[in-house]
Residue frames as qw, qx, qy, qz and C-alpha x, y, z in Angstrom:
[[0.033, -0.552, -0.615, -0.562, 32.37, -27.96, 0.30],
 [0.095, -0.032, 0.358, -0.928, 30.90, -24.86, 1.86],
 [0.127, -0.552, -0.809, -0.153, 27.32, -25.14, 3.02],
 [0.153, -0.441, -0.054, -0.882, 24.85, -22.31, 3.67],
 [0.380, -0.315, -0.800, 0.342, 23.78, -22.40, 7.27],
 [0.221, -0.591, -0.096, -0.770, 21.07, -20.37, 9.11],
 [0.237, -0.214, -0.787, 0.528, 20.43, -20.03, 12.82],
 [0.305, -0.556, -0.335, -0.697, 16.98, -19.00, 13.80],
 [0.031, -0.068, -0.706, 0.704, 15.93, -17.87, 17.22],
 [0.322, -0.479, -0.648, -0.497, 12.27, -18.58, 17.57],
 [0.295, -0.471, -0.672, 0.490, 9.93, -17.15, 20.28],
 [0.070, -0.830, -0.321, -0.451, 8.32, -14.12, 21.58],
 [0.445, 0.193, -0.442, 0.754, 10.50, -11.83, 23.66],
 [0.290, -0.357, 0.237, -0.856, 7.57, -10.53, 25.70],
 [0.872, -0.241, -0.203, -0.374, 6.29, -13.90, 26.79],
 [0.701, -0.598, 0.375, -0.101, 8.73, -14.75, 29.48],
 [0.567, -0.358, 0.693, 0.263, 10.85, -17.81, 28.71],
 [0.712, 0.545, 0.437, 0.068, 9.52, -17.89, 25.31],
 [0.249, 0.952, -0.173, -0.035, 12.03, -15.20, 24.45],
 [0.623, -0.546, 0.489, 0.272, 15.00, -17.42, 25.15],
 [0.771, 0.374, 0.412, 0.310, 15.32, -18.36, 21.49],
 [0.288, 0.911, 0.046, 0.291, 15.96, -14.78, 20.54],
 [0.321, -0.878, 0.351, -0.049, 18.46, -14.16, 23.37],
 [0.767, -0.250, 0.525, 0.270, 20.49, -17.27, 22.68],
 [0.673, 0.569, 0.331, 0.338, 20.47, -16.40, 19.02],
 [0.043, 0.979, -0.121, 0.160, 21.84, -12.94, 19.91],
 [0.600, -0.645, 0.458, 0.119, 24.65, -14.62, 21.82],
 [0.795, 0.164, 0.500, 0.303, 25.42, -16.77, 18.84],
 [0.444, 0.854, 0.178, 0.203, 25.34, -13.85, 16.48],
 [0.223, -0.923, 0.312, 0.031, 28.06, -12.18, 18.48],
 [0.666, -0.371, 0.617, 0.198, 30.27, -15.31, 18.04],
 [0.623, 0.292, 0.614, 0.387, 29.69, -15.97, 14.28],
 [0.170, 0.872, 0.107, -0.447, 29.62, -12.21, 13.22],
 [0.074, 0.698, -0.528, -0.478, 32.56, -12.65, 10.82],
 [0.329, 0.000, 0.924, 0.192, 31.53, -16.09, 9.49],
 [0.324, 0.003, -0.535, -0.780, 29.12, -16.75, 6.58],
 [0.190, -0.388, -0.893, 0.125, 26.36, -17.89, 8.91],
 [0.252, -0.451, -0.208, -0.831, 23.16, -15.93, 8.89],
 [0.146, -0.275, -0.790, 0.527, 21.33, -15.44, 12.30],
 [0.294, -0.378, -0.340, -0.809, 17.67, -14.38, 12.31],
 [0.118, 0.111, 0.720, -0.675, 14.84, -13.93, 14.86],
 [0.374, -0.255, -0.601, -0.659, 11.28, -15.02, 14.16],
 [0.370, -0.004, 0.614, -0.698, 8.03, -15.18, 16.11],
 [0.700, 0.173, -0.253, -0.645, 6.01, -17.02, 13.57],
 [0.846, -0.088, 0.491, -0.190, 4.96, -20.71, 13.22],
 [0.755, 0.053, 0.608, 0.240, 5.62, -23.55, 10.79],
 [0.604, 0.668, 0.347, 0.262, 4.87, -21.85, 7.48],
 [0.071, 0.984, -0.149, 0.058, 6.83, -18.65, 8.14],
 [0.554, -0.605, 0.549, 0.160, 9.79, -20.58, 9.48],
 [0.761, 0.198, 0.550, 0.282, 9.77, -22.84, 6.44],
 [0.450, 0.864, 0.163, 0.158, 9.72, -19.86, 4.15],
 [0.175, -0.928, 0.329, 0.020, 12.74, -18.47, 5.95],
 [0.676, -0.364, 0.610, 0.197, 14.65, -21.67, 5.49],
 [0.775, 0.597, 0.204, 0.051, 14.38, -21.67, 1.62],
 [0.494, 0.794, -0.297, 0.194, 17.78, -21.69, 0.02],
 [0.280, -0.706, 0.606, -0.238, 19.71, -23.05, 3.00],
 [0.613, 0.236, -0.753, -0.047, 21.58, -26.38, 3.23],
 [0.518, -0.229, -0.739, 0.366, 21.35, -26.67, 6.91],
 [0.264, -0.681, -0.011, -0.683, 19.57, -24.87, 9.90],
 [0.323, -0.158, -0.730, 0.581, 19.79, -24.58, 13.74],
 [0.354, -0.631, -0.309, -0.618, 16.58, -23.44, 15.35],
 [0.208, 0.060, -0.677, 0.704, 16.64, -22.34, 18.92],
 [0.463, -0.451, -0.321, -0.692, 13.33, -22.43, 20.74],
 [0.362, -0.217, 0.664, -0.617, 11.71, -22.84, 24.16],
 [0.552, -0.050, -0.756, -0.348, 9.95, -26.22, 24.31],
 [0.522, -0.249, 0.505, -0.641, 7.43, -27.74, 26.80],
 [0.617, 0.085, -0.740, -0.254, 7.57, -31.47, 26.45],
 [0.653, -0.545, 0.191, -0.490, 7.38, -31.98, 30.24],
 [0.971, 0.016, -0.228, 0.071, 9.73, -35.05, 30.16],
 [0.664, 0.087, -0.349, 0.655, 12.86, -33.36, 31.63],
 [0.333, -0.633, -0.384, 0.584, 13.56, -30.73, 34.19],
 [0.214, 0.957, 0.195, -0.003, 13.00, -27.06, 33.54],
 [0.143, -0.884, 0.389, 0.215, 16.07, -25.60, 32.09],
 [0.722, -0.098, 0.618, 0.293, 17.34, -28.76, 30.26],
 [0.322, 0.694, -0.373, -0.525, 18.98, -27.90, 27.02],
 [0.721, 0.014, 0.683, 0.117, 18.86, -30.61, 24.36],
 [0.112, 0.394, -0.617, -0.673, 19.77, -31.14, 20.71],
 [0.646, 0.301, 0.670, -0.210, 16.92, -32.65, 18.65],
 [0.118, 0.018, 0.686, 0.718, 16.39, -33.39, 14.93],
 [0.436, 0.069, -0.048, -0.896, 13.21, -31.79, 13.57],
 [0.649, 0.013, -0.620, -0.441, 11.99, -35.23, 12.49],
 [0.470, -0.065, -0.817, 0.328, 12.58, -36.63, 15.99],
 [0.224, -0.220, 0.347, -0.884, 10.45, -34.17, 17.85],
 [0.022, 0.266, 0.952, -0.149, 7.86, -36.22, 19.81],
 [0.132, 0.760, 0.572, -0.279, 5.45, -33.35, 19.80],
 [0.404, 0.275, 0.280, 0.826, 5.86, -30.90, 16.92],
 [0.146, -0.793, -0.291, -0.514, 3.50, -28.48, 18.60],
 [0.678, -0.503, -0.333, 0.420, 5.60, -28.10, 21.76],
 [0.283, -0.473, 0.003, 0.834, 7.14, -24.82, 20.80],
 [0.318, 0.650, -0.054, -0.688, 6.88, -22.37, 17.84],
 [0.060, -0.210, 0.847, 0.485, 7.58, -25.11, 15.45],
 [0.142, -0.414, -0.838, -0.325, 3.86, -25.68, 15.37],
 [0.226, 0.018, 0.276, -0.934, 0.68, -23.82, 16.37],
 [0.347, 0.421, 0.798, -0.256, -3.00, -24.57, 16.79],
 [0.376, 0.794, 0.180, -0.443, -3.64, -21.84, 14.29],
 [0.394, 0.699, -0.512, -0.306, -1.05, -23.04, 11.68],
 [0.950, 0.153, -0.271, 0.021, 0.69, -26.21, 10.38],
 [0.746, -0.549, 0.251, 0.281, 3.76, -27.71, 12.10],
 [0.061, 0.760, -0.516, -0.392, 7.21, -27.00, 10.59],
 [0.394, -0.131, 0.877, 0.241, 7.47, -30.70, 9.59],
 [0.487, 0.605, 0.630, -0.006, 4.25, -30.38, 7.53],
 [0.257, 0.914, -0.005, -0.313, 5.20, -27.07, 6.18],
 [0.211, -0.558, 0.698, 0.396, 8.63, -28.52, 5.07],
 [0.448, 0.229, 0.846, 0.178, 6.90, -31.37, 3.25],
 [0.387, 0.820, 0.384, -0.174, 4.51, -28.86, 1.59],
 [0.022, 0.854, -0.329, -0.402, 7.53, -26.60, 0.61],
 [0.318, -0.316, 0.816, 0.365, 9.44, -29.55, -0.94],
 [0.483, 0.464, 0.742, 0.027, 6.26, -30.73, -2.85],
 [0.337, 0.906, 0.195, -0.165, 6.19, -27.30, -4.41],
 [0.748, 0.460, -0.017, 0.477, 9.88, -27.42, -5.36],
 [0.181, -0.936, 0.223, -0.204, 11.33, -25.19, -2.70],
 [0.617, 0.313, -0.571, 0.442, 15.09, -25.84, -1.83],
 [0.620, -0.693, 0.134, -0.343, 14.90, -26.58, 1.94],
 [0.010, 0.585, -0.785, 0.205, 17.59, -27.93, 4.23],
 [0.773, -0.080, -0.619, -0.113, 17.69, -31.72, 4.76],
 [0.542, -0.123, -0.613, 0.561, 19.46, -31.03, 8.10],
 [0.274, -0.680, -0.030, -0.679, 17.35, -29.09, 10.62],
 [0.490, -0.132, -0.715, 0.481, 18.55, -29.24, 14.19],
 [0.387, -0.788, -0.207, -0.433, 16.62, -27.86, 17.23],
 [0.272, 0.101, -0.631, 0.720, 18.37, -26.54, 20.38],
 [0.513, -0.584, -0.505, -0.375, 15.41, -26.94, 22.69],
 [0.116, 0.224, -0.601, 0.758, 15.27, -25.34, 26.06],
 [0.366, -0.430, -0.825, -0.026, 12.70, -26.90, 28.35],
 [0.031, 0.066, 0.389, -0.919, 10.21, -24.47, 30.02],
 [0.026, 0.594, 0.802, 0.059, 6.56, -24.45, 30.81],
 [0.123, -0.729, -0.285, 0.610, 6.68, -20.68, 31.26],
 [0.317, 0.086, 0.534, 0.779, 6.16, -19.49, 27.75],
 [0.040, -0.662, -0.614, -0.429, 2.90, -17.71, 28.16],
 [0.377, -0.680, -0.385, 0.496, 3.71, -15.30, 30.92],
 [0.310, 0.876, 0.122, 0.349, 3.62, -11.69, 29.82],
 [0.530, -0.761, 0.198, 0.317, 7.19, -10.56, 30.83],
 [0.526, 0.791, -0.308, 0.059, 10.31, -9.43, 29.12],
 [0.242, -0.643, 0.695, -0.212, 12.33, -11.31, 31.67],
 [0.719, 0.097, -0.680, -0.099, 13.33, -14.89, 31.54],
 [0.828, -0.553, 0.000, -0.096, 13.00, -17.18, 34.75],
 [0.344, -0.764, 0.543, 0.044, 16.17, -17.62, 36.67],
 [0.780, -0.109, 0.611, 0.080, 16.51, -21.26, 35.47],
 [0.705, 0.615, 0.297, 0.189, 16.28, -20.36, 31.75],
 [0.120, 0.973, -0.189, 0.052, 18.56, -17.38, 32.01],
 [0.571, -0.606, 0.549, 0.067, 21.15, -19.50, 33.67],
 [0.745, 0.000, 0.621, 0.245, 21.39, -21.91, 30.80],
 [0.482, 0.854, 0.004, -0.194, 21.64, -19.40, 27.95],
 [0.039, -0.739, 0.643, 0.197, 25.43, -19.85, 27.74],
 [0.521, -0.076, 0.849, 0.039, 24.97, -23.70, 27.56],
 [0.636, 0.624, 0.443, -0.096, 22.36, -23.37, 24.71],
 [0.280, 0.897, -0.265, -0.216, 24.76, -20.96, 22.81],
 [0.255, -0.518, 0.795, 0.186, 27.61, -23.38, 23.12],
 [0.613, 0.203, 0.763, -0.010, 25.38, -26.18, 21.82],
 [0.534, 0.807, 0.150, -0.201, 24.36, -24.05, 18.84],
 [0.171, 0.824, -0.502, -0.199, 28.08, -23.28, 17.96],
 [0.439, -0.283, 0.851, 0.051, 29.02, -26.96, 18.46],
 [0.662, 0.443, 0.594, -0.114, 26.13, -28.01, 16.18],
 [0.437, 0.851, -0.135, -0.258, 27.26, -25.56, 13.55],
 [0.111, -0.633, 0.748, 0.165, 30.72, -27.07, 13.57],
 [0.500, -0.015, 0.865, -0.028, 29.29, -30.52, 13.19],
 [0.626, 0.666, 0.341, -0.220, 27.02, -29.48, 10.30],
 [0.325, 0.841, -0.376, -0.211, 30.11, -28.02, 8.53],
 [0.192, -0.462, 0.865, 0.041, 32.06, -31.30, 9.29],
 [0.692, 0.032, -0.515, -0.505, 29.06, -33.27, 7.92],
 [0.109, 0.099, -0.933, 0.329, 28.84, -35.19, 11.22],
 [0.310, 0.390, 0.686, -0.530, 25.04, -34.56, 11.59]]
């Protein structure tokens, strides 16, 4: 069975490490260019991300995250429902609802939204610095994050996650 998968790079490319989601998504896009996987780049919060997920069976979201529980530059795979703090990245905002809440709202309104939403999270506290450059630690792990996204896509297609 074919599933419809979207990869979303989240962040703001002029806020330092917050731009890592876009940059990793660009690396992934080069790798999946001939496949039926859509790659997009967003700077919004929960509601706009939820709206972009409508119609997909699965999603992989790439975002800088600041949970403060692992070293800067740690790349990890999280399920959306397992995020300890839904406001740690662009998945939530003080001015908007979290993606978890937006997904619940969308489903209650009858939107077809993916049950499987995976987050490739890159740990960094440097997401509010006005810069188009990533810090050295974050730039160094971009290939690791891209590989994790590609592996996750494969697992989604094999129904392993």
